[in-house]
Structures are given as structure tokens and as C-alpha cells.
HTML snippet that shows the backbone in 3Dmol.js (N, CA, C, O; Angstrom):
<script src="https://3Dmol.org/build/3Dmol-min.js"></script>
<div id="view" style="width:600px;height:400px;position:relative"></div>
<script>
const pdb = `
ATOM      1  N   MET A   1      -7.798  -3.814   3.735  1.00  0.00           N
ATOM      2  CA  MET A   1      -7.074  -3.293   4.640  1.00  0.00           C
ATOM      3  C   MET A   1      -7.770  -1.917   5.264  1.00  0.00           C
ATOM      4  O   MET A   1      -8.350  -1.848   6.348  1.00  0.00           O
ATOM      5  N   ILE A   2      -7.568  -0.847   4.316  1.00  0.00           N
ATOM      6  CA  ILE A   2      -7.844   0.316   5.068  1.00  0.00           C
ATOM      7  C   ILE A   2      -9.204   0.661   5.611  1.00  0.00           C
ATOM      8  O   ILE A   2      -9.370   1.428   6.559  1.00  0.00           O
ATOM      9  N   ASP A   3     -10.327  -0.051   4.848  1.00  0.00           N
ATOM     10  CA  ASP A   3     -11.404  -0.362   5.092  1.00  0.00           C
ATOM     11  C   ASP A   3     -11.548  -0.844   6.820  1.00  0.00           C
ATOM     12  O   ASP A   3     -12.064  -0.166   7.709  1.00  0.00           O
ATOM     13  N   ALA A   4     -11.022  -2.000   6.936  1.00  0.00           N
ATOM     14  CA  ALA A   4     -10.913  -2.867   8.196  1.00  0.00           C
ATOM     15  C   ALA A   4     -10.261  -2.212   9.337  1.00  0.00           C
ATOM     16  O   ALA A   4     -10.536  -2.655  10.452  1.00  0.00           O
ATOM     17  N   ASP A   5      -9.423  -1.204   9.239  1.00  0.00           N
ATOM     18  CA  ASP A   5      -8.937   0.134   9.897  1.00  0.00           C
ATOM     19  C   ASP A   5      -9.514   0.696  10.573  1.00  0.00           C
ATOM     20  O   ASP A   5      -9.360   0.809  11.789  1.00  0.00           O
ATOM     21  N   PHE A   6     -10.563   1.313   9.663  1.00  0.00           N
ATOM     22  CA  PHE A   6     -11.542   2.201  10.258  1.00  0.00           C
ATOM     23  C   PHE A   6     -12.757   1.319  10.668  1.00  0.00           C
ATOM     24  O   PHE A   6     -13.627   2.131  10.980  1.00  0.00           O
ATOM     25  N   ALA A   7     -13.191   0.208  10.803  1.00  0.00           N
ATOM     26  CA  ALA A   7     -13.838  -0.528  11.262  1.00  0.00           C
ATOM     27  C   ALA A   7     -13.637  -0.653  12.624  1.00  0.00           C
ATOM     28  O   ALA A   7     -14.542  -0.577  13.455  1.00  0.00           O
ATOM     29  N   GLN A   8     -12.161  -0.892  12.934  1.00  0.00           N
ATOM     30  CA  GLN A   8     -11.535  -1.138  14.436  1.00  0.00           C
ATOM     31  C   GLN A   8     -12.386  -0.165  15.621  1.00  0.00           C
ATOM     32  O   GLN A   8     -12.850   0.936  15.325  1.00  0.00           O
ATOM     33  N   GLU A   9     -12.492  -0.727  16.898  1.00  0.00           N
ATOM     34  CA  GLU A   9     -13.078  -0.173  17.750  1.00  0.00           C
ATOM     35  C   GLU A   9     -12.442   0.841  18.555  1.00  0.00           C
ATOM     36  O   GLU A   9     -11.324   0.485  18.929  1.00  0.00           O
ATOM     37  N   ARG A  10     -12.859   2.215  19.019  1.00  0.00           N
ATOM     38  CA  ARG A  10     -11.546   3.347  19.079  1.00  0.00           C
ATOM     39  C   ARG A  10     -11.687   3.308  20.809  1.00  0.00           C
ATOM     40  O   ARG A  10     -12.614   3.126  21.599  1.00  0.00           O
ATOM     41  N   ASP A  11     -10.285   3.574  20.906  1.00  0.00           N
ATOM     42  CA  ASP A  11      -9.873   3.773  22.573  1.00  0.00           C
ATOM     43  C   ASP A  11     -10.741   4.507  23.176  1.00  0.00           C
ATOM     44  O   ASP A  11     -11.316   5.358  22.497  1.00  0.00           O
ATOM     45  N   ASP A  12     -11.080   4.373  24.646  1.00  0.00           N
ATOM     46  CA  ASP A  12     -11.265   5.659  25.707  1.00  0.00           C
ATOM     47  C   ASP A  12     -10.152   6.703  26.071  1.00  0.00           C
ATOM     48  O   ASP A  12     -10.361   7.850  26.465  1.00  0.00           O
ATOM     49  N   ASP A  13      -9.369   6.321  25.942  1.00  0.00           N
ATOM     50  CA  ASP A  13      -7.893   7.696  26.155  1.00  0.00           C
ATOM     51  C   ASP A  13      -7.880   8.326  25.512  1.00  0.00           C
ATOM     52  O   ASP A  13      -7.668   8.025  24.338  1.00  0.00           O
ATOM     53  N   PHE A  14      -8.165   9.938  26.031  1.00  0.00           N
ATOM     54  CA  PHE A  14      -8.273  10.680  24.971  1.00  0.00           C
ATOM     55  C   PHE A  14      -7.014  11.024  24.335  1.00  0.00           C
ATOM     56  O   PHE A  14      -7.111  11.805  23.389  1.00  0.00           O
ATOM     57  N   GLU A  15      -5.521  10.495  24.734  1.00  0.00           N
ATOM     58  CA  GLU A  15      -4.603  11.080  23.929  1.00  0.00           C
ATOM     59  C   GLU A  15      -3.954  10.092  22.880  1.00  0.00           C
ATOM     60  O   GLU A  15      -3.023  10.455  22.162  1.00  0.00           O
ATOM     61  N   GLU A  16      -4.587   8.612  22.823  1.00  0.00           N
ATOM     62  CA  GLU A  16      -5.303   7.830  22.147  1.00  0.00           C
ATOM     63  C   GLU A  16      -6.216   7.810  21.016  1.00  0.00           C
ATOM     64  O   GLU A  16      -5.948   7.066  20.073  1.00  0.00           O
ATOM     65  N   LEU A  17      -7.233   8.511  20.991  1.00  0.00           N
ATOM     66  CA  LEU A  17      -8.135   8.938  20.285  1.00  0.00           C
ATOM     67  C   LEU A  17      -7.721  10.585  19.547  1.00  0.00           C
ATOM     68  O   LEU A  17      -8.389  11.190  18.709  1.00  0.00           O
ATOM     69  N   ALA A  18      -6.864  10.868  19.964  1.00  0.00           N
ATOM     70  CA  ALA A  18      -5.981  12.019  19.169  1.00  0.00           C
ATOM     71  C   ALA A  18      -5.485  11.021  18.176  1.00  0.00           C
ATOM     72  O   ALA A  18      -6.214  10.878  17.195  1.00  0.00           O
ATOM     73  N   VAL A  19      -4.313  10.245  18.226  1.00  0.00           N
ATOM     74  CA  VAL A  19      -3.527   9.343  17.409  1.00  0.00           C
ATOM     75  C   VAL A  19      -4.506   8.818  16.261  1.00  0.00           C
ATOM     76  O   VAL A  19      -4.411   8.881  15.036  1.00  0.00           O
ATOM     77  N   GLU A  20      -5.448   8.294  17.073  1.00  0.00           N
ATOM     78  CA  GLU A  20      -6.327   7.534  15.988  1.00  0.00           C
ATOM     79  C   GLU A  20      -7.085   8.390  14.731  1.00  0.00           C
ATOM     80  O   GLU A  20      -7.625   8.010  13.692  1.00  0.00           O
ATOM     81  N   SER A  21      -6.892   9.548  15.249  1.00  0.00           N
ATOM     82  CA  SER A  21      -8.190  10.679  14.416  1.00  0.00           C
ATOM     83  C   SER A  21      -7.230  10.933  13.506  1.00  0.00           C
ATOM     84  O   SER A  21      -7.554  10.856  12.321  1.00  0.00           O
ATOM     85  N   GLU A  22      -5.801  11.299  13.870  1.00  0.00           N
ATOM     86  CA  GLU A  22      -4.719  11.685  12.798  1.00  0.00           C
ATOM     87  C   GLU A  22      -4.583  10.638  11.842  1.00  0.00           C
ATOM     88  O   GLU A  22      -4.478  10.862  10.636  1.00  0.00           O
ATOM     89  N   ASN A  23      -4.581   9.136  12.511  1.00  0.00           N
ATOM     90  CA  ASN A  23      -4.274   7.849  12.080  1.00  0.00           C
ATOM     91  C   ASN A  23      -5.863   7.718  10.545  1.00  0.00           C
ATOM     92  O   ASN A  23      -5.853   7.239   9.411  1.00  0.00           O
ATOM     93  N   ASP A  24      -6.680   8.242  11.162  1.00  0.00           N
ATOM     94  CA  ASP A  24      -7.908   8.250  10.090  1.00  0.00           C
ATOM     95  C   ASP A  24      -7.883   9.195   9.037  1.00  0.00           C
ATOM     96  O   ASP A  24      -8.608   9.089   8.048  1.00  0.00           O
ATOM     97  N   GLU A  25      -6.934  10.277   9.241  1.00  0.00           N
ATOM     98  CA  GLU A  25      -7.159  11.004   8.647  1.00  0.00           C
ATOM     99  C   GLU A  25      -6.246  10.663   7.540  1.00  0.00           C
ATOM    100  O   GLU A  25      -6.890  10.843   6.506  1.00  0.00           O
ATOM    101  N   VAL A  26      -5.102  10.273   7.271  1.00  0.00           N
ATOM    102  CA  VAL A  26      -3.993   9.626   6.945  1.00  0.00           C
ATOM    103  C   VAL A  26      -4.030   8.238   5.723  1.00  0.00           C
ATOM    104  O   VAL A  26      -3.275   7.884   4.818  1.00  0.00           O
ATOM    105  N   LEU A  27      -5.443   7.694   6.328  1.00  0.00           N
ATOM    106  CA  LEU A  27      -6.010   6.517   5.934  1.00  0.00           C
ATOM    107  C   LEU A  27      -7.242   7.053   4.759  1.00  0.00           C
ATOM    108  O   LEU A  27      -7.371   6.635   3.608  1.00  0.00           O
ATOM    109  N   SER A  28      -7.893   7.879   5.310  1.00  0.00           N
ATOM    110  CA  SER A  28      -8.740   8.408   4.469  1.00  0.00           C
ATOM    111  C   SER A  28      -8.050   9.124   2.839  1.00  0.00           C
ATOM    112  O   SER A  28      -8.420   9.090   1.665  1.00  0.00           O
ATOM    113  N   ALA A  29      -6.871   9.741   3.596  1.00  0.00           N
ATOM    114  CA  ALA A  29      -6.289  10.513   2.393  1.00  0.00           C
ATOM    115  C   ALA A  29      -5.602   9.612   1.360  1.00  0.00           C
ATOM    116  O   ALA A  29      -5.566  10.117   0.237  1.00  0.00           O
ATOM    117  N   LEU A  30      -5.092   8.489   1.467  1.00  0.00           N
ATOM    118  CA  LEU A  30      -4.107   7.112   1.296  1.00  0.00           C
ATOM    119  C   LEU A  30      -5.399   6.392   0.233  1.00  0.00           C
ATOM    120  O   LEU A  30      -5.171   5.952  -0.894  1.00  0.00           O
ATOM    121  N   GLN A  31      -6.825   6.406   0.937  1.00  0.00           N
ATOM    122  CA  GLN A  31      -7.968   6.129   0.350  1.00  0.00           C
ATOM    123  C   GLN A  31      -8.060   6.785  -1.193  1.00  0.00           C
ATOM    124  O   GLN A  31      -7.848   6.328  -2.316  1.00  0.00           O
ATOM    125  N   LYS A  32      -8.493   8.114  -0.663  1.00  0.00           N
ATOM    126  CA  LYS A  32      -8.918   8.803  -2.191  1.00  0.00           C
ATOM    127  C   LYS A  32      -7.692   8.263  -3.284  1.00  0.00           C
ATOM    128  O   LYS A  32      -7.789   7.656  -4.350  1.00  0.00           O
ATOM    129  N   GLU A  33      -6.604   8.722  -2.587  1.00  0.00           N
ATOM    130  CA  GLU A  33      -5.555   8.780  -3.575  1.00  0.00           C
ATOM    131  C   GLU A  33      -5.719   7.379  -4.263  1.00  0.00           C
ATOM    132  O   GLU A  33      -5.384   7.457  -5.445  1.00  0.00           O
ATOM    133  N   ALA A  34      -6.180   5.963  -3.852  1.00  0.00           N
ATOM    134  CA  ALA A  34      -6.055   4.733  -4.216  1.00  0.00           C
ATOM    135  C   ALA A  34      -6.871   4.923  -5.285  1.00  0.00           C
ATOM    136  O   ALA A  34      -6.441   4.901  -6.438  1.00  0.00           O
ATOM    137  N   VAL A  35      -8.239   5.144  -4.949  1.00  0.00           N
ATOM    138  CA  VAL A  35      -9.145   5.305  -5.785  1.00  0.00           C
ATOM    139  C   VAL A  35      -8.997   5.876  -6.732  1.00  0.00           C
ATOM    140  O   VAL A  35      -9.413   5.362  -7.770  1.00  0.00           O
ATOM    141  N   LEU A  36      -8.250   7.368  -6.783  1.00  0.00           N
ATOM    142  CA  LEU A  36      -8.095   7.980  -7.957  1.00  0.00           C
ATOM    143  C   LEU A  36      -7.459   7.537  -8.805  1.00  0.00           C
ATOM    144  O   LEU A  36      -7.815   7.634  -9.980  1.00  0.00           O
ATOM    145  N   GLU A  37      -5.999   6.742  -8.318  1.00  0.00           N
ATOM    146  CA  GLU A  37      -5.072   5.747  -9.161  1.00  0.00           C
ATOM    147  C   GLU A  37      -6.040   4.660 -10.308  1.00  0.00           C
ATOM    148  O   GLU A  37      -5.867   4.483 -11.514  1.00  0.00           O
ATOM    149  N   LEU A  38      -7.111   4.043  -9.346  1.00  0.00           N
ATOM    150  CA  LEU A  38      -7.382   2.981 -10.249  1.00  0.00           C
ATOM    151  C   LEU A  38      -8.777   3.208 -11.270  1.00  0.00           C
ATOM    152  O   LEU A  38      -9.182   2.387 -12.093  1.00  0.00           O
ATOM    153  N   GLU A  39      -9.491   4.797 -10.917  1.00  0.00           N
ATOM    154  CA  GLU A  39     -10.019   5.246 -11.275  1.00  0.00           C
ATOM    155  C   GLU A  39      -9.496   6.030 -12.916  1.00  0.00           C
ATOM    156  O   GLU A  39     -10.230   6.320 -13.861  1.00  0.00           O
ATOM    157  N   GLN A  40      -7.887   6.224 -12.784  1.00  0.00           N
ATOM    158  CA  GLN A  40      -7.075   6.409 -13.638  1.00  0.00           C
ATOM    159  C   GLN A  40      -6.829   5.513 -15.060  1.00  0.00           C
ATOM    160  O   GLN A  40      -7.096   5.738 -16.241  1.00  0.00           O
ATOM    161  N   ILE A  41      -6.009   4.074 -14.153  1.00  0.00           N
ATOM    162  CA  ILE A  41      -5.609   2.860 -14.642  1.00  0.00           C
ATOM    163  C   ILE A  41      -6.853   2.116 -15.409  1.00  0.00           C
ATOM    164  O   ILE A  41      -6.668   1.280 -16.294  1.00  0.00           O
ATOM    165  N   THR A  42      -8.048   2.500 -14.984  1.00  0.00           N
ATOM    166  CA  THR A  42      -9.169   1.511 -15.859  1.00  0.00           C
ATOM    167  C   THR A  42      -9.154   3.060 -16.951  1.00  0.00           C
ATOM    168  O   THR A  42      -8.336   2.991 -17.868  1.00  0.00           O
ATOM    169  N   LYS A  43      -9.722   3.952 -16.900  1.00  0.00           N
ATOM    170  CA  LYS A  43      -9.149   4.712 -17.996  1.00  0.00           C
ATOM    171  C   LYS A  43      -8.481   4.717 -19.294  1.00  0.00           C
ATOM    172  O   LYS A  43      -8.741   4.830 -20.492  1.00  0.00           O
ATOM    173  N   ALA A  44      -7.300   4.509 -18.337  1.00  0.00           N
ATOM    174  CA  ALA A  44      -6.234   4.008 -19.626  1.00  0.00           C
ATOM    175  C   ALA A  44      -6.143   2.993 -20.384  1.00  0.00           C
ATOM    176  O   ALA A  44      -5.546   2.927 -21.458  1.00  0.00           O
ATOM    177  N   LEU A  45      -6.843   2.027 -19.745  1.00  0.00           N
ATOM    178  CA  LEU A  45      -7.060   0.437 -20.191  1.00  0.00           C
ATOM    179  C   LEU A  45      -8.338   0.421 -21.559  1.00  0.00           C
ATOM    180  O   LEU A  45      -8.468  -0.355 -22.505  1.00  0.00           O
ATOM    181  N   HIS A  46      -9.167   1.677 -21.127  1.00  0.00           N
ATOM    182  CA  HIS A  46     -10.429   1.715 -22.001  1.00  0.00           C
ATOM    183  C   HIS A  46      -9.799   2.063 -23.362  1.00  0.00           C
ATOM    184  O   HIS A  46     -10.010   1.749 -24.533  1.00  0.00           O
ATOM    185  N   LEU A  47      -8.555   3.191 -22.407  1.00  0.00           N
ATOM    186  CA  LEU A  47      -8.273   3.861 -24.107  1.00  0.00           C
ATOM    187  C   LEU A  47      -7.234   3.082 -24.688  1.00  0.00           C
ATOM    188  O   LEU A  47      -7.081   3.435 -25.858  1.00  0.00           O
ATOM    189  N   LEU A  48      -6.271   1.951 -24.281  1.00  0.00           N
ATOM    190  CA  LEU A  48      -6.068   0.794 -24.771  1.00  0.00           C
ATOM    191  C   LEU A  48      -7.069  -0.159 -25.557  1.00  0.00           C
ATOM    192  O   LEU A  48      -6.972  -0.928 -26.513  1.00  0.00           O
ATOM    193  N   ASP A  49      -7.467   0.007 -25.217  1.00  0.00           N
ATOM    194  CA  ASP A  49      -8.993  -0.980 -26.088  1.00  0.00           C
ATOM    195  C   ASP A  49      -9.803  -0.268 -27.015  1.00  0.00           C
ATOM    196  O   ASP A  49     -10.562  -0.893 -27.756  1.00  0.00           O
ATOM    197  N   CYS A  50      -9.721   1.038 -27.058  1.00  0.00           N
ATOM    198  CA  CYS A  50     -10.164   1.959 -28.279  1.00  0.00           C
ATOM    199  C   CYS A  50      -9.138   2.257 -28.999  1.00  0.00           C
ATOM    200  O   CYS A  50      -9.339   2.938 -30.005  1.00  0.00           O
ATOM    201  N   GLY A  51      -7.764   1.822 -28.669  1.00  0.00           N
ATOM    202  CA  GLY A  51      -6.677   2.123 -29.601  1.00  0.00           C
ATOM    203  C   GLY A  51      -6.291   3.491 -29.472  1.00  0.00           C
ATOM    204  O   GLY A  51      -5.602   3.820 -30.437  1.00  0.00           O
ATOM    205  N   LYS A  52      -6.551   4.840 -28.277  1.00  0.00           N
ATOM    206  CA  LYS A  52      -6.497   5.813 -28.138  1.00  0.00           C
ATOM    207  C   LYS A  52      -5.236   6.075 -27.007  1.00  0.00           C
ATOM    208  O   LYS A  52      -5.013   7.107 -26.375  1.00  0.00           O
ATOM    209  N   TYR A  53      -4.392   4.605 -26.971  1.00  0.00           N
ATOM    210  CA  TYR A  53      -3.561   4.570 -25.639  1.00  0.00           C
ATOM    211  C   TYR A  53      -2.256   5.540 -26.497  1.00  0.00           C
ATOM    212  O   TYR A  53      -1.550   5.267 -27.468  1.00  0.00           O
ATOM    213  N   GLY A  54      -2.320   6.350 -25.908  1.00  0.00           N
ATOM    214  CA  GLY A  54      -0.061   7.183 -26.306  1.00  0.00           C
ATOM    215  C   GLY A  54      -0.706   7.585 -26.653  1.00  0.00           C
ATOM    216  O   GLY A  54      -0.696   7.171 -27.812  1.00  0.00           O
ATOM    217  N   LYS A  55      -1.777   8.500 -26.523  1.00  0.00           N
ATOM    218  CA  LYS A  55      -2.162  10.046 -27.630  1.00  0.00           C
ATOM    219  C   LYS A  55      -2.313  10.941 -26.478  1.00  0.00           C
ATOM    220  O   LYS A  55      -2.563  10.748 -25.288  1.00  0.00           O
ATOM    221  N   CYS A  56      -2.069  12.053 -27.245  1.00  0.00           N
ATOM    222  CA  CYS A  56      -2.672  12.990 -26.220  1.00  0.00           C
ATOM    223  C   CYS A  56      -4.152  13.145 -26.586  1.00  0.00           C
ATOM    224  O   CYS A  56      -4.639  13.347 -27.698  1.00  0.00           O
ATOM    225  N   LEU A  57      -4.738  13.011 -25.439  1.00  0.00           N
ATOM    226  CA  LEU A  57      -6.584  13.701 -25.079  1.00  0.00           C
ATOM    227  C   LEU A  57      -6.198  15.377 -26.044  1.00  0.00           C
ATOM    228  O   LEU A  57      -6.512  15.655 -27.201  1.00  0.00           O
ATOM    229  N   ASP A  58      -5.543  16.103 -25.170  1.00  0.00           N
ATOM    230  CA  ASP A  58      -6.038  17.360 -25.864  1.00  0.00           C
ATOM    231  C   ASP A  58      -5.362  17.410 -27.198  1.00  0.00           C
ATOM    232  O   ASP A  58      -6.131  18.048 -27.917  1.00  0.00           O
ATOM    233  N   CYS A  59      -4.448  17.104 -27.798  1.00  0.00           N
ATOM    234  CA  CYS A  59      -3.349  17.818 -29.005  1.00  0.00           C
ATOM    235  C   CYS A  59      -3.700  16.431 -29.433  1.00  0.00           C
ATOM    236  O   CYS A  59      -4.905  16.529 -29.666  1.00  0.00           O
ATOM    237  N   GLY A  60      -3.383  15.308 -29.652  1.00  0.00           N
ATOM    238  CA  GLY A  60      -3.224  14.806 -30.331  1.00  0.00           C
ATOM    239  C   GLY A  60      -2.475  13.799 -30.243  1.00  0.00           C
ATOM    240  O   GLY A  60      -2.642  12.581 -30.182  1.00  0.00           O
ATOM    241  N   LYS A  61      -1.358  14.710 -30.249  1.00  0.00           N
ATOM    242  CA  LYS A  61      -0.163  14.264 -30.478  1.00  0.00           C
ATOM    243  C   LYS A  61       0.412  13.102 -29.555  1.00  0.00           C
ATOM    244  O   LYS A  61       0.051  13.238 -28.386  1.00  0.00           O
ATOM    245  N   PRO A  62       1.417  11.717 -29.849  1.00  0.00           N
ATOM    246  CA  PRO A  62       1.908  10.788 -29.310  1.00  0.00           C
ATOM    247  C   PRO A  62       2.328  11.722 -27.752  1.00  0.00           C
ATOM    248  O   PRO A  62       2.635  12.911 -27.668  1.00  0.00           O
ATOM    249  N   ILE A  63       2.204  10.699 -26.645  1.00  0.00           N
ATOM    250  CA  ILE A  63       2.631  10.830 -25.350  1.00  0.00           C
ATOM    251  C   ILE A  63       4.381  10.098 -24.947  1.00  0.00           C
ATOM    252  O   ILE A  63       4.736   8.925 -24.831  1.00  0.00           O
ATOM    253  N   GLU A  64       4.956  11.064 -24.854  1.00  0.00           N
ATOM    254  CA  GLU A  64       6.426  10.599 -25.025  1.00  0.00           C
ATOM    255  C   GLU A  64       6.654   9.549 -24.055  1.00  0.00           C
ATOM    256  O   GLU A  64       6.376   9.697 -22.865  1.00  0.00           O
ATOM    257  N   PRO A  65       7.125   8.558 -24.507  1.00  0.00           N
ATOM    258  CA  PRO A  65       7.641   7.103 -23.978  1.00  0.00           C
ATOM    259  C   PRO A  65       8.281   7.266 -22.648  1.00  0.00           C
ATOM    260  O   PRO A  65       8.087   6.491 -21.711  1.00  0.00           O
ATOM    261  N   ASP A  66       8.987   8.219 -22.612  1.00  0.00           N
ATOM    262  CA  ASP A  66       9.433   8.389 -21.045  1.00  0.00           C
ATOM    263  C   ASP A  66       8.033   8.580 -20.360  1.00  0.00           C
ATOM    264  O   ASP A  66       7.338   7.634 -19.991  1.00  0.00           O
ATOM    265  N   ARG A  67       7.715   9.817 -20.238  1.00  0.00           N
ATOM    266  CA  ARG A  67       6.173  10.445 -19.470  1.00  0.00           C
ATOM    267  C   ARG A  67       5.439   8.465 -18.933  1.00  0.00           C
ATOM    268  O   ARG A  67       5.230   7.895 -17.862  1.00  0.00           O
ATOM    269  N   LEU A  68       5.299   8.096 -20.390  1.00  0.00           N
ATOM    270  CA  LEU A  68       4.078   6.903 -20.170  1.00  0.00           C
ATOM    271  C   LEU A  68       4.843   5.906 -19.358  1.00  0.00           C
ATOM    272  O   LEU A  68       4.142   5.298 -18.549  1.00  0.00           O
ATOM    273  N   ARG A  69       5.836   5.659 -19.374  1.00  0.00           N
ATOM    274  CA  ARG A  69       6.781   4.927 -18.365  1.00  0.00           C
ATOM    275  C   ARG A  69       7.281   5.232 -17.070  1.00  0.00           C
ATOM    276  O   ARG A  69       7.954   4.476 -16.369  1.00  0.00           O
ATOM    277  N   VAL A  70       6.723   6.968 -16.658  1.00  0.00           N
ATOM    278  CA  VAL A  70       7.131   7.378 -14.944  1.00  0.00           C
ATOM    279  C   VAL A  70       5.272   7.028 -14.440  1.00  0.00           C
ATOM    280  O   VAL A  70       4.882   6.453 -13.423  1.00  0.00           O
ATOM    281  N   LEU A  71       4.340   7.691 -15.711  1.00  0.00           N
ATOM    282  CA  LEU A  71       2.822   7.569 -15.188  1.00  0.00           C
ATOM    283  C   LEU A  71       2.210   6.709 -16.841  1.00  0.00           C
ATOM    284  O   LEU A  71       1.974   7.265 -17.914  1.00  0.00           O
ATOM    285  N   PRO A  72       2.114   5.467 -16.552  1.00  0.00           N
ATOM    286  CA  PRO A  72       1.440   5.140 -17.640  1.00  0.00           C
ATOM    287  C   PRO A  72       0.097   5.305 -17.438  1.00  0.00           C
ATOM    288  O   PRO A  72      -0.355   4.182 -17.658  1.00  0.00           O
ATOM    289  N   TYR A  73      -0.762   5.983 -17.169  1.00  0.00           N
ATOM    290  CA  TYR A  73      -2.217   5.991 -16.915  1.00  0.00           C
ATOM    291  C   TYR A  73      -2.233   7.554 -17.400  1.00  0.00           C
ATOM    292  O   TYR A  73      -3.295   8.149 -17.580  1.00  0.00           O
ATOM    293  N   THR A  74      -0.995   8.141 -17.589  1.00  0.00           N
ATOM    294  CA  THR A  74      -1.552   9.816 -17.850  1.00  0.00           C
ATOM    295  C   THR A  74      -2.640   9.720 -19.447  1.00  0.00           C
ATOM    296  O   THR A  74      -3.028   8.730 -20.068  1.00  0.00           O
ATOM    297  N   THR A  75      -2.798  10.774 -19.623  1.00  0.00           N
ATOM    298  CA  THR A  75      -3.758  11.106 -20.913  1.00  0.00           C
ATOM    299  C   THR A  75      -3.392  12.441 -21.829  1.00  0.00           C
ATOM    300  O   THR A  75      -4.037  12.863 -22.789  1.00  0.00           O
ATOM    301  N   LEU A  76      -2.030  13.049 -21.190  1.00  0.00           N
ATOM    302  CA  LEU A  76      -1.804  14.083 -21.440  1.00  0.00           C
ATOM    303  C   LEU A  76      -0.339  14.337 -21.821  1.00  0.00           C
ATOM    304  O   LEU A  76       0.415  14.319 -20.848  1.00  0.00           O
ATOM    305  N   CYS A  77       0.278  14.584 -23.081  1.00  0.00           N
ATOM    306  CA  CYS A  77       1.834  15.344 -23.523  1.00  0.00           C
ATOM    307  C   CYS A  77       2.261  15.631 -22.701  1.00  0.00           C
ATOM    308  O   CYS A  77       1.515  15.801 -21.737  1.00  0.00           O
ATOM    309  N   LYS A  78       3.671  15.865 -22.535  1.00  0.00           N
ATOM    310  CA  LYS A  78       4.309  17.260 -21.342  1.00  0.00           C
ATOM    311  C   LYS A  78       3.821  18.121 -21.661  1.00  0.00           C
ATOM    312  O   LYS A  78       3.342  18.687 -20.678  1.00  0.00           O
ATOM    313  N   ARG A  79       3.525  18.895 -23.011  1.00  0.00           N
ATOM    314  CA  ARG A  79       3.323  20.386 -23.435  1.00  0.00           C
ATOM    315  C   ARG A  79       2.114  20.353 -22.689  1.00  0.00           C
ATOM    316  O   ARG A  79       1.859  21.224 -21.859  1.00  0.00           O
ATOM    317  N   CYS A  80       1.181  19.183 -22.990  1.00  0.00           N
ATOM    318  CA  CYS A  80      -0.355  19.888 -22.384  1.00  0.00           C
ATOM    319  C   CYS A  80      -1.199  19.867 -21.284  1.00  0.00           C
ATOM    320  O   CYS A  80      -2.293  20.346 -20.985  1.00  0.00           O
ATOM    321  N   ALA A  81       0.247  18.666 -20.410  1.00  0.00           N
ATOM    322  CA  ALA A  81       0.368  18.771 -19.142  1.00  0.00           C
ATOM    323  C   ALA A  81       0.386  19.683 -18.369  1.00  0.00           C
ATOM    324  O   ALA A  81      -0.455  19.831 -17.483  1.00  0.00           O
ATOM    325  N   THR A  82       1.378  20.463 -18.584  1.00  0.00           N
ATOM    326  CA  THR A  82       2.244  21.860 -17.988  1.00  0.00           C
ATOM    327  C   THR A  82       0.501  23.282 -18.525  1.00  0.00           C
ATOM    328  O   THR A  82       0.595  24.487 -18.295  1.00  0.00           O
TER     329      THR A  82
END
`;
const viewer = $3Dmol.createViewer("view");
viewer.addModel(pdb, "pdb");
viewer.setStyle({}, {cartoon: {color: "spectrum"}});
viewer.zoomTo();
viewer.render();
</script>
């Protein structure tokens, strides 16, 4: 959907071009965030397959269940993340 918005033809009106440019910046940021989140989810699924999901990659201790509920793709416990 974001790619379709980028592919749309641009308006000739200067003010409209400015608005479209701002929209493109927002869409680009959203797309980068989505790609990053998908990468994190993929990594978490790999850790799940390896039997390492839910363990901190820094200290090896279990990641707090509350933290995993909020950030299911986190790889660090609360202590190591700060």
C-alpha cells in the first residue's frame, strides 16, 4: 500500500507538491519502521525454532513475561536493555 502511494503521479501545484513531499517523508518513515519490525519478528521466530526464545541474548537469563507481552520480539531482558 505504501509503495502504491509512492508510485502515484505528482500534482503540478506547488503547494500540493509540498504536501505530497511531506506525505512521502511520513510514508517512508512508516515503511522503514515496518521493515525493521518484520526483521525483529523474523529473528524472534528463528530464536523460537532454536529453543532460545525468551532468553536474553546478553546475559542468558529469562526475559520477563511482561516484557515479552509488550515486545514479543525483544531479545534482551529489561536490565540488559537499559
